[in-house]
DOTOR-726610 format. One record per residue: x, y, z of N, C-alpha, C, O, CB in turn; residue in three letters. Coordinates in steps of 0.001 Angstrom, whole numbers, padded with zeros to 6 digits, always signed. Glycine has a CB too. Layout:
N
XYZXYZXYZXYZXYZALA/...
END
This chain:
243
-001639+106523+160427-000689+105511+159584-001317+104143+160005-001322+103287+159121+001109+105601+160005MET/-001799+103835+161106-002471+102561+161314-003663+102224+160658-003948+101087+160283-002736+102420+162540LYS/-004453+103367+160505-005655+103289+159570-005335+102866+158344-005886+101897+157822-006336+104506+159392LEU/-004201+103726+157654-003729+103539+156442-003237+102149+156118-003348+101701+154977-002780+104442+156257LEU/-002757+101536+156994-002182+100092+156862-003325+099106+156794-003292+098134+156040-001219+099693+158118ALA/-004446+099408+157683-005617+098613+157726-006066+098746+156384-006070+097737+155679-006657+099017+158774ILE/-006498+099981+155859-007090+099974+154521-006502+099408+153431-007199+098911+152547-007308+101112+154152GLY/-005110+099415+153365-004296+098829+152354-004392+097191+152501-004523+096507+151486-002767+099396+152510LYS/-004331+096686+153600-004554+095269+153956-005877+094810+153445-005969+093741+152842-004483+095053+155467ASP/-006915+095589+153667-008328+095223+153240-008375+095257+151780-009022+094401+151177-009425+096188+153824ALA/-007667+096284+151093-007645+096453+149677-006941+095249+149066-007352+094790+148000-006959+097773+149287PHE/-005866+094702+149717-005039+093663+149024-005890+092279+149188-005900+091374+148354-003453+093557+149723ASN/-006538+092289+150316-007484+091024+150565-008563+090935+149590-008842+089852+149075-008169+091047+151980LYS/-009200+092031+149300-010320+092017+148346-009802+091968+146958-010630+091545+146152-011222+093228+148518GLU/-008645+092293+146472-008116+092069+145143-007743+090692+144994-007830+090206+143867-006971+092928+144845GLN/-007296+089904+146059-007007+088553+146059-008102+087643+145794-008074+086656+145057-006461+088234+147217LYS/-009141+088120+146529-010428+087553+146440-011043+087625+145118-011498+086603+144604-011266+088153+147362GLN/-011096+088873+144469-011568+088921+143161-010859+088019+142038-011500+087453+141152-011499+090285+142796ARG/-009421+087947+142180-008733+087053+141345-009186+085608+141458-009359+084913+140456-007336+087151+141624LEU/-009380+085152+142740-009795+083725+143081-011279+083512+142415-011583+082476+141825-009825+083485+144818LYS/-012126+084581+142580-013390+084314+141878-013406+084214+140526-014109+083365+139978-014269+085207+142139GLU/-012609+085093+139810-012426+084931+138319-011959+083713+138050-012487+083088+137130-011541+085873+137703ARG/-010952+083173+138745-010344+081864+138326-011432+080813+138304-011559+079993+137394-009170+081415+139301PHE/-012287+080904+139479-013413+079838+139799-014428+079924+138652-015042+078901+138347-014200+080129+141288ARG/-014634+080993+138038-015673+081469+137178-015287+081144+135781-016200+080834+135016-015922+082955+137354ALA/-014003+081170+135312-013456+080920+134014-012090+080511+133883-011373+080950+132984-013594+081990+133278GLY/-011683+079657+134774-010222+079142+134823-009273+080360+134660-009456+081346+135375-009919+078024+133616SER/-008282+080335+133764-007256+081363+133659-007553+082286+132380-006793+083184+132018-005805+080665+133561LEU/-008730+081956+131759-009048+082916+130535-009126+084255+130898-009766+084674+131863-010346+082614+129847GLU/-008377+085024+130011-008410+086494+130202-007524+086994+131164-007424+088218+131253-009676+086941+130560GLY/-006792+086194+131980-005694+086550+132886-004263+087001+132172-003671+086266+131382-005459+085297+133795PHE/-003823+088239+132544-002566+088477+132199-001466+087577+133098-001762+087070+134180-002391+089978+132330HIS/-000283+087478+132530+000721+086707+133205+000965+087355+134546+001094+086542+135461+002017+086609+132375ASN/+001051+088524+134849+001271+089298+136202+000034+088656+137183+000228+088320+138351+001116+091185+135965HIS/-001126+088564+136562-002238+088300+137373-002267+086694+137791-002756+086276+138841-003549+088761+136572GLU/-001721+085972+136885-001600+084445+137174-000542+084321+138283-000744+083533+139206-001138+083544+135805ILE/+000528+085029+138236+001478+084937+139200+000986+085622+140527+001391+085212+141615+002739+085525+138677LEU/+000125+086649+140422-000454+087186+141662-001246+086146+142346-001101+085954+143553-001320+088395+141397GLU/-002197+085368+141528-002968+084497+142165-002279+083320+142787-002815+082724+143722-003900+084103+141312LEU/-001096+082952+142303-000341+081904+142920+000292+082481+144192+000105+081919+145271+000730+081329+141943LEU/+000948+083460+144103+001437+084078+145268+000571+084488+146403+001064+084750+147500+002054+085119+144888LEU/-000629+084548+146187-001607+084957+147183-001997+083826+148043-002622+084004+149088-002812+085537+146547SER/-001590+082516+147561-001528+081474+148618-000296+081146+149347-000340+080502+150395-001918+080327+148087TYR/+000717+081533+148872+002115+081370+149401+002407+082573+150258+003152+082375+151218+003203+081235+148231ALA/+001908+083869+150052+002072+084836+150907+000646+085718+151018+000360+086703+150337+003314+085629+150446ALA/-000043+085185+151906-001391+085722+151899-001400+087147+152560-002418+087825+152423-002366+084737+152653PRO/-000374+087628+153242-000427+088808+153881+000457+089912+153175+000522+091079+153559-000040+088575+155268LYS/+001141+089374+152072+002000+090321+151275+001137+091086+150102+000069+090660+149663+003247+089458+150598LYS/+001716+092152+149725+000970+092926+148652+001622+092234+147324+002607+092737+146785+001226+094726+148754ASP/+001048+091131+146870+001465+090192+145764+001357+090865+144477+002068+090556+143522+000621+088913+145726VAL/+000453+091807+144440+000239+092464+143065+001485+093213+142619+001862+093149+141449-000986+093487+143095LYS/+002088+093879+143482+003432+094509+143258+004515+093477+143062+005354+093519+142162+003818+095413+144443HIS/+004417+092574+143963+005549+091573+143765+005565+090715+142349+006577+090382+141733+005458+090535+144974LEU/+004372+090476+142033+004294+089684+140816+004638+090585+139609+005145+090081+138607+002868+089045+140661SER/+004378+091881+139679+004921+092734+138600+006574+092834+138717+007341+092916+137758+004215+094241+138713ARG/+006874+092812+139865+008467+093006+140090+009141+091739+139396+010076+091845+138603+008921+093070+141845VAL/+008547+090487+139792+009057+089187+139358+008998+089159+137799+010044+088952+137182+008204+087987+140008LEU/+007816+089358+137129+007640+089298+135757+008651+090301+135017+009086+090024+133899+006166+089606+135446ILE/+008974+091376+135633+010011+092253+135020+011345+091814+135130+012188+091975+134247+009980+093532+135560HIS/+011542+091249+136234+013105+090825+136589+013422+089682+135736+014506+089575+135163+013375+090360+138214ARG/+012537+088883+135658+012715+087589+134850+012214+087380+133470+012281+086334+132824+012146+086587+135537PHE/+011656+088615+133071+011276+088786+131678+010100+087748+131095+010101+087147+130021+012598+088619+130855LYS/+009159+087740+132096+007959+086958+131768+007712+085813+132784+008557+085510+133626+008093+086376+130346GLY/+006492+085180+132663+006027+084268+133528+007051+082873+133502+007396+082256+134510+004492+083994+133110LEU/+007396+082582+132252+008276+081483+131977+009537+081591+132554+010083+080545+132906+008447+081299+130645ARG/+010193+082817+132746+011398+083170+133315+011304+082906+134848+012173+082345+135515+011730+084621+132974GLY/+010093+083406+135318+009950+083244+136717+009837+081728+137175+010394+081296+138185+008736+084027+137147VAL/+009196+081109+136475+009147+079475+136745+010497+078757+136398+010850+077723+136964+007944+078732+135780LEU/+011156+079327+135514+012552+078765+135422+013687+079085+136224+014743+078452+136223+012977+078987+134304ASP/+013373+080298+137049+014338+080790+138125+014485+079671+139286+013614+078855+139588+013773+082235+138779ALA/+015637+079787+139818+015920+078860+141043+015229+079504+142169+014861+080679+142138+017522+078664+141396THR/+015054+078670+143212+014457+079320+144447+015351+080491+145064+014881+081499+145591+014243+078198+145560PRO/+016763+080196+144915+017606+081178+145377+017301+082554+144623+017183+083568+145310+019052+080703+145198GLU/+017180+082619+143334+017074+083628+142612+015653+084399+142966+015532+085624+142948+017250+083165+141222GLU/+014752+083597+143245+013331+084086+143602+013363+084806+144965+012781+085878+145127+012267+082841+143672ILE/+014084+084166+145977+014188+084637+147373+015060+085894+147263+014987+086672+148214+014830+083509+148388LYS/+015822+086189+146311+016777+087325+146279+015827+088707+146179+016155+089804+146630+017873+087150+144917ALA/+014575+088398+145486+013634+089570+145130+013050+089950+146579+012496+089091+147265+012347+089115+143954VAL/+013193+091228+146995+012810+091732+148416+011360+091476+148496+010568+091728+147589+013141+093339+148698VAL/+011070+090972+149612+009606+090805+150219+009130+089353+149886+008015+088968+150239+008487+091947+149551GLY/+010039+088525+149170+009604+087034+148814+010220+086148+149868+011391+086236+150238+010124+086526+147282LEU/+009241+085205+150361+009818+084260+151374+010217+082826+150788+010100+082583+149587+008761+084067+152529SER/+010667+081948+151658+010973+080600+151268+009787+079869+150680+009882+079095+149727+011492+079856+152427GLU/+008673+080163+151307+007427+079588+150946+007080+079791+149468+006701+078887+148724+006370+080151+151803ASN/+007255+081112+149110+006927+081592+147736+007949+080886+146676+007528+080393+145630+007051+083266+147680SER/+009299+080883+147032+010168+080336+146277+009964+078894+145883+010010+078454+144734+011281+080515+146856ALA/+009694+078106+147177+009326+076635+146953+008187+076399+146060+008183+075565+145154+008997+075972+148235VAL/+007139+077251+146396+005822+077078+145681+005904+077146+144156+005353+076364+143380+004848+078148+146144MET/+006735+078279+143811+006761+078510+142352+007610+077361+141700+007254+076935+140602+007382+079974+142008LEU/+008608+076889+142262+009280+075732+141940+008501+074455+141767+008644+073635+140859+010205+075551+142877LYS/+007645+074409+142784+006686+073156+142854+005733+073177+141846+005242+072124+141439+005920+073034+144146LEU/+005386+074368+141353+004296+074437+140313+004772+073912+138966+004096+073140+138286+003792+075904+140136VAL/+005964+074366+138617+006473+073780+137397+006888+072147+137473+006790+071377+136518+007726+074648+137005LYS/+007372+071788+138819+007745+070504+138772+006526+069580+138721+006588+068518+138101+008603+070230+139887ASP/+005267+070019+139449+004201+069309+139174+003586+069203+137891+002937+068220+137535+003415+069661+139899VAL/+003805+070280+137157+003264+070395+135747+004169+069320+134773+003735+068785+133752+003417+072092+135195ALA/+005395+069160+135287+006386+068164+134495+005830+066849+134830+005645+066050+133912+008050+068245+134946GLY/+005538+066527+136053+005132+065179+136394+003842+064947+135742+003677+063825+135262+005041+064949+137899VAL/+002791+065901+135625+001404+065692+134956+001548+065403+133482+000779+064628+132913+000472+066977+135121TYR/+002618+066078+132808+002766+065763+131456+003527+064575+131134+003357+064009+130054+003317+066798+130824LEU/+004443+064113+132090+005026+062822+131881+003932+061662+131970+003811+060739+131165+006157+062613+132931LYS/+003209+061877+133034+002044+060843+133089+001211+060677+131951+000770+059577+131615+001142+061145+134125GLU/+000940+061938+131233+000081+062031+130105+000632+061092+129017-000177+060545+128268-000029+063497+129613ARG/+001992+060860+128871+002601+060099+127795+003025+058672+128272+003232+057766+127464+003824+060874+127245ILE/+003135+058527+129531+003453+057066+129970+002525+056204+129508+001323+056434+129640+003520+056854+131420MET/+003094+054901+128795+002078+053897+128353+001521+054222+127054+000857+053359+126480+000958+053776+129323GLY/+001710+055389+126500+001063+055780+125022+002182+055631+123906+003381+055673+124184+000472+057469+124984LYS/+001713+055462+122682+002434+055544+121541+002995+056942+121264+002310+057792+120693+001624+055092+120483ASP/+004261+057174+121679+004873+058451+121705+005008+059007+120290+005162+060208+120069+006209+058368+122386VAL/+004942+058087+119364+005134+058565+117937+003807+059229+117580+003799+060312+116996+005506+057334+116876ILE/+002641+058569+117938+001473+059108+117577+000883+060411+118452+000061+061219+118019+000581+057990+117602ARG/+001449+060425+119686+001170+061732+120442+002535+062506+120625+002958+062905+121711+000474+061426+121938CYS/+003121+062650+119487+004561+063222+119561+004500+064745+120063+005512+065227+120572+005312+063146+118033ALA/+003282+065544+119922+003195+066839+120391+003287+066838+121952+003877+067738+122550+001919+067471+119882LYS/+002694+065819+122569+002648+065847+124017+004057+065520+124465+004447+066052+125505+001578+064840+124611ASP/+004905+064667+123772+006217+064404+124158+006978+065748+124132+007675+066091+125086+006850+063337+123247VAL/+006837+066473+123067+007556+067716+122833+007068+068812+123961+007863+069561+124527+007262+068236+121279ILE/+005928+068805+124160+005420+069631+125394+006087+069332+126688+006396+070200+127504+003933+069399+125628ASP/+006295+068031+126835+006856+067606+128172+008251+067948+128268+008769+068283+129334+006710+066123+128423TYR/+008960+067859+127008+010493+067976+126951+010700+069521+127054+011612+069995+127732+011192+067307+125499LEU/+009849+070252+126381+010003+071740+126534+009987+072134+127872+010914+072816+128308+008973+072495+125848ASN/+008973+071763+128644+008747+072150+130017+009866+071816+130864+010384+072670+131584+007556+071544+130548LEU/+010302+070517+130815+011156+070161+131739+012774+070398+131450+013591+070392+132370+010834+068815+131968THR/+013097+070583+130222+014402+070892+129657+014765+072253+129235+015901+072718+129325+014575+070130+128593LEU/+013833+072806+128814+014266+074200+128016+014670+075160+128905+015264+076137+128450+013126+074884+127168SER/+014427+075061+130307+014846+076130+131290+016073+075680+132066+016634+076398+132893+013679+076467+132304GLY/+016466+074415+131740+017544+073810+132649+018917+074756+132444+019141+075297+131361+017844+072098+132198GLU/+019699+074881+133452+020926+075649+133429+022131+074641+133122+023231+075106+132825+021122+076426+134843ARG/+021950+073444+133184+023043+072409+132889+022373+071439+131809+021173+071194+131680+023543+071543+134326VAL/+023484+070935+131047+022893+069810+130053+022544+068621+130800+023203+068226+131762+023924+069354+128905GLU/+021457+068024+130335+020845+066995+130728+020637+065787+129623+019985+066110+128630+019670+067506+131242LYS/+021045+064645+129679+020850+063584+128703+019950+062550+129054+020184+061802+130004+022032+062988+128397PHE/+018921+062457+128342+017762+061475+128830+017611+060445+127609+017963+060662+126450+016195+062342+129160LEU/+017035+059323+128091+016588+058260+127145+015192+057851+127428+014899+057388+128530+017489+057034+127213ALA/+014253+058011+126417+012892+057506+126705+012857+056124+125906+013019+055990+124693+011672+058606+126215MET/+012622+055178+126800+012587+053631+126302+011080+053293+125917+010070+053594+126552+013133+052507+127578TYR/+011167+052675+124861+009755+052362+124239+009654+050661+124225+010657+049953+124318+009621+053080+122511LEU/+008444+050195+124111+008208+048806+123648+007899+048435+122292+007911+049434+121573+007244+048319+124317ASN/+007655+047489+121738+007448+047128+120443+006314+047939+119880+006228+048103+118663+007212+045696+120347SER/+005400+048478+120756+004273+049245+120249+004524+050787+120251+003653+051632+120044+003041+048919+121085LYS/+005748+051014+120496+006252+052622+120695+005462+053275+121740+005063+054436+121648+006063+053580+119312ASN/+005211+052374+122896+004498+052949+124151+005728+053090+125003+006637+052263+125076+003245+051946+124875GLU/+005643+054332+125690+006644+054822+126616+006632+053906+127907+005608+053777+128577+006357+056356+126976LEU/+007838+053269+128226+008077+052499+129242+008630+053333+130558+008188+053206+131700+008997+051468+128744LEU/+009698+054216+130139+010234+054882+131123+011149+056176+130523+011545+056204+129358+011018+053849+131956SER/+011390+057132+131414+012336+058281+130993+013483+058280+131982+013285+058538+133169+011592+059761+130989VAL/+014716+057983+131485+015708+057850+132282+016921+059055+132067+017385+059295+130952+016160+056434+132059GLU/+017294+059669+133133+018371+060448+133010+019839+059824+133018+020358+059403+134051+018230+061337+133993THR/+020416+059806+131860+021685+059088+131892+022936+059924+132263+023990+059381+132593+021901+058479+130568LEU/+022768+061331+132194+023877+062020+132556+023463+063535+132831+022490+064047+132276+024939+061858+131466HIS/+024190+064134+133634+023945+065652+133893+025222+066333+134026+026043+065966+134867+023101+065935+135195GLU/+025462+067462+133112+026591+068194+133062+027011+068209+131566+026244+067799+130696+027643+067630+134012GLY/+028271+068700+131285+028744+068860+130002+028766+067502+129320+029265+066529+129887+030080+069513+130019THR/+028225+067428+128100+028028+066402+127439+029001+066248+126287+029077+067089+125391+026761+066410+127088ILE/+029754+065133+126333+030583+064671+125072+030619+063286+124700+029688+062630+125168+031953+065003+125217ASN/+031396+062694+124023+031492+061208+123691+031668+060432+124742+031068+059356+124745+032514+060876+122825GLN/+032430+060747+125755+032831+059891+127006+031725+060072+128145+031466+059181+128954+034357+060380+127610THR/+031122+061280+128122+030355+061498+129120+029127+060494+129309+028795+060013+130392+029976+062795+128980ALA/+028489+060249+128045+027345+059390+127884+027679+058003+127461+027762+057715+126267+026433+059966+126930VAL/+027865+057176+128368+028366+055844+127960+027263+055033+127217+026182+054888+127787+028863+055047+129224TYR/+027467+054480+125952+026597+053650+125268+026246+052458+126227+025091+052040+126148+027231+053198+123926PRO/+026997+051924+127020+026668+050734+127788+025677+050987+128849+024882+050109+129184+027866+050162+128387ARG/+025698+052212+129414+024660+052545+130392+023265+052640+129678+022253+052276+130277+025017+053909+131122LYS/+023214+053114+128444+021968+053385+127701+021478+051938+127412+020323+051613+127687+022198+054319+126309ALA/+022363+051074+126855+022022+049777+126557+021621+049013+127858+020628+048297+127724+023162+049126+125835ILE/+022121+049027+128914+021764+048432+130248+020393+048643+130706+019664+047778+131192+022627+048951+131277GLU/+020062+050074+130476+018666+050464+130928+017705+049809+129902+016646+049305+130276+018452+052127+130990LYS/+018071+049822+128662+017153+049229+127782+016767+047756+128167+015616+047321+128149+017729+049284+126420ALA/+017935+047020+128532+017644+045668+128830+016798+045567+130213+016035+044619+130404+019009+044867+128901PHE/+016959+046485+131055+016244+046641+132328+014688+046660+131943+013898+045864+132452+016729+048033+133125LYS/+014352+047515+131115+012895+047624+130837+012450+046776+129687+011282+046877+129309+012518+049049+130553TYR/+013308+045916+129072+013006+044997+127867+012662+045855+126843+011792+045404+126097+011869+043950+128071ASN/+013165+047177+126529+012848+048084+125486+013173+047569+124177+014155+046845+124012+013498+049317+125679ALA/+012360+047922+123187+012642+047631+121862+013129+048871+120961+013743+048765+119900+011430+047022+121310GLN/+012767+049969+121537+013184+051189+120975+013610+052456+121972+013326+052381+123167+012065+051579+120112GLY/+014122+053317+121577+014666+054493+122400+014531+055876+121674+014556+055880+120444+016209+054248+122729VAL/+014418+056824+122231+014550+058312+121692+015522+059052+122917+015254+059199+124109+012806+059158+121510ILE/+016607+059408+122239+017572+060101+123009+017329+061478+123100+016954+061997+122048+018833+059911+122525PHE/+017439+062184+124048+017155+063601+124237+018204+064305+124879+018770+063609+125721+015975+063803+124981VAL/+018671+065504+124756+019355+066417+125372+019091+067678+125259+018595+067988+124176+020399+066304+125139HIS/+019287+068684+126161+019111+069985+125997+020287+070919+125882+021368+070611+126382+018374+070342+126953ASN/+020102+072076+125223+021207+073031+125297+020906+074318+126256+020069+075192+126031+021519+073508+123826HIS/+021705+074237+127276+021137+075443+128226+021287+076901+127539+020684+077840+128056+022024+075484+129725PRO/+022004+077092+126493+022180+078261+125936+020793+078710+125211+020566+079901+124998+023378+078159+125021SER/+019972+077785+124883+018748+077951+124303+018881+077648+122909+017829+077399+122321+018216+079248+124524GLY/+019952+077616+122252+020001+077353+120783+020075+075867+120614+020947+075207+121179+021234+078067+120070ASP/+019149+075331+119826+019085+073927+119624+019989+073323+118448+020075+072129+118163+017669+073605+119382ALA/+020643+074383+117827+021540+074045+116667+022700+072946+117230+023343+073153+118259+022277+075528+116050THR/+022839+071903+116497+023579+070758+116935+025194+070976+116782+025618+071563+115786+023080+069512+116095PRO/+026039+070517+117736+027448+070711+117418+028086+069418+116884+027370+068426+116754+028204+071201+118659SER/+029344+069373+116579+029957+068346+115976+030042+067136+117080+030013+065965+116701+031346+068842+115418ASP/+030136+067445+118311+030022+066533+119361+028627+065899+119379+028555+064677+119501+030333+067209+120647ILE/+027618+066566+119277+026309+066044+119228+026196+064929+117970+025636+063840+118096+025276+067308+119064ASP/+026756+065351+116881+026718+064430+115820+027548+063121+116082+027143+062013+115730+027198+065121+114602ARG/+028760+063339+116737+029468+062121+116920+028754+061210+117979+028756+059984+117861+030911+062436+117335GLN/+028169+061837+118976+027567+060996+119950+026487+060288+119522+026340+059133+119921+027198+061663+121015LEU/+025479+060933+118560+024414+060269+118035+024896+059041+117132+024196+058030+117082+023574+061264+117276THR/+026011+059126+116468+026571+058030+115602+026798+056814+116703+026222+055728+116635+028082+058539+114767LYS/+027693+057175+117673+028160+056167+118682+026977+055549+119369+026969+054320+119436+029106+056811+119748ILE/+026000+056203+119876+024832+055555+120358+023915+054976+119306+023147+054098+119699+024104+056473+121153LEU/+023876+055280+118193+023078+054542+117224+023713+053214+116940+023029+052194+117022+022908+055330+115938ASP/+024941+053167+116620+025760+051911+116333+025625+050983+117522+025503+049781+117287+027324+052244+116068ARG/+025634+051433+118834+025704+050485+120089+024285+050017+120104+024118+048829+120381+026177+051238+121597ALA/+023167+050801+119835+021916+050191+119752+021687+049250+118790+021032+048243+119059+021033+051044+119621ALA/+022199+049472+117555+021874+048673+116333+022524+047214+116775+021971+046172+116422+022581+049388+114821LEU/+023726+047209+117564+024389+045978+117783+023469+045026+118680+023675+043813+118687+025785+046257+118450ALA/+022521+045568+119382+021690+044719+120289+020114+044830+119780+019181+044591+120547+021878+045256+121913VAL/+019947+045178+118551+018618+045311+118069+017798+046230+118669+016579+046056+118654+018002+044195+118119ASP/+018325+047243+119227+017440+048322+119714+017318+049610+118919+018290+050330+118693+017870+048684+121008LEU/+016086+049871+118504+015797+050757+117419+015735+052220+118144+014997+052547+119074+014367+050308+116626LEU/+016719+053015+117459+016883+054392+117841+015967+055220+116913+016300+055421+115745+018400+054840+117746VAL/+014822+055700+117423+013874+056414+116630+014250+057837+116465+013842+058460+115484+012544+056316+117212HIS/+015016+058402+117379+015392+059888+117188+016479+060266+118274+016638+059583+119286+014035+060888+117350ASP/+017179+061346+118008+017926+061950+119067+017545+063434+118904+017867+064085+117910+019529+061654+118976HIS/+016772+063979+120043+016302+065256+119935+017082+066274+120769+017307+065990+121945+014929+065252+120282LEU/+017492+067377+120291+018125+068410+121111+017162+069514+121220+016682+070071+120233+019466+068900+120531ILE/+016871+069838+122511+015847+070770+123058+016511+072140+123347+017371+072268+124219+015188+070174+124391VAL/+016045+073214+122530+016462+074724+122864+015515+075428+123581+014640+074865+124238+016717+075559+121662GLY/+015641+076650+123491+014609+077449+124106+013164+077398+123621+012180+077146+124315+015012+078740+124013ARG/+013197+077711+122169+011871+077865+121675+011688+076770+120557+010613+076715+119960+011633+079356+121136ASN/+012666+075935+120273+012580+074912+119285+013593+073640+119661+014434+073590+120559+012940+075583+117853LYS/+013279+072759+118799+014209+071522+118896+014724+071070+117629+014228+071422+116559+013521+070347+119510HIS/+015836+070197+117745+016429+069767+116517+016330+068168+116497+016745+067541+117472+017959+070309+116408PHE/+015770+067492+115368+015660+066085+115346+016864+065615+114445+017053+066080+113321+014213+065612+114803SER/+017677+064642+115038+018599+063930+114323+018086+063196+113144+018578+063233+112016+019216+063076+115162ALA/+016907+062437+113571+016408+061647+112479+015958+062267+111175+016220+061823+110057+015373+060957+112951ARG/+015223+063385+111463+014795+064139+110177+016049+065004+109407+015945+065582+108325+013564+065230+110630GLU/+017003+064947+110086+018382+065572+109404+019231+064360+108874+020366+064634+108485+019382+066494+110587ASN/+018846+063150+108817+019530+061949+108394+020763+061617+109247+021768+061136+108722+019930+062091+106963GLY/+020693+061853+110462+021724+061527+111281+021752+059988+111807+022776+059361+112081+021660+062476+112379TRP/+020394+059502+111895+020249+058076+112438+020683+057085+111335+020067+057200+110276+018702+057757+112899ILE/+021573+056195+111396+022081+055393+110423+021826+053899+110648+022131+053068+109793+023460+055667+110310ILE/+021192+053539+111960+021043+052078+112127+019918+051510+111406+019911+050298+111192+020898+051727+113520GLY/+018882+052313+110973+017688+051849+110458+017232+052902+109336+017234+054119+109522+016637+051659+111627CYS/+016856+052297+108195+016396+053290+107246+015522+054413+107569+014634+054236+108402+015800+052677+106328PRO/+015655+055426+107066+014789+056701+107454+013406+056485+107178+012554+056977+107917+015201+057995+106688VAL/+013066+055712+106066+011802+055611+105623+010913+054741+106594+009688+054853+106632+011846+055078+104257TYR/+011618+053885+107357+010954+052975+108328+010773+053577+109665+010209+052964+110571+011723+051717+108486SER/+011215+054695+109790+011092+055377+111265+010066+056544+111278+010050+057503+110506+012574+056013+111772ARG/+009268+056298+112236+008009+057337+112610+008656+058606+112552+009872+058676+112730+007256+057143+114177PRO/+007895+059716+112297+008443+061034+112370+007902+061680+113528+006701+061577+113779+008185+061825+111164THR/+008761+062406+114332+008508+063358+115426+008357+064599+114832+008943+064790+113766+009565+063412+116468LEU/+007628+065555+115358+007265+066788+114849+008616+067796+114973+008554+068962+114584+005940+067317+115674PRO/
END
């Protein structure tokens, strides 16, 4: 039995080394999702049979995206996974979010709208609670800051227009894009979403703050209030288009 265990450990070590060499040779090209996860886990759990664990995780959370969206508590509930593994998987996604945010900071977000959507999809689409954000822009539509104005159930009273305006003054912003997610994954707007958009747009108009859009982020798509004629503070034809 001892020889069998030694042989298994040697095989696991060799398998991990092969994955690392494949990555060094050609990045993640040609990797299956379970192999990407296996490579990640090989650093957090070097003595575990991560090939088996990666397949278990992919199956339980229905894909790599589901694994990265899972909470550390959910990850640790999988037999054989440690605190280190759970923390590392959360860290990978959070680091990616910081990277994508840095890519759009100081840039004209209207011209690099795809990068904005990529950032929002990564950071919001897997959230379990609603988050309401404001992306503040200067006169050149360059991103100044991304602020979380509210977390939890969103309604007309939860997101105070005054808070949004105060933050705009703080950054001397000339424009703003409001964003919130639907944890259900369905980006279809509600009546409350429509009412909130009108309230915020009118409040912004009163202080000459241009509302470029209010985006609702779902699981695989987003909804644009501007494209659907909800933004009333400025003529639609004068507003840049987000994808």
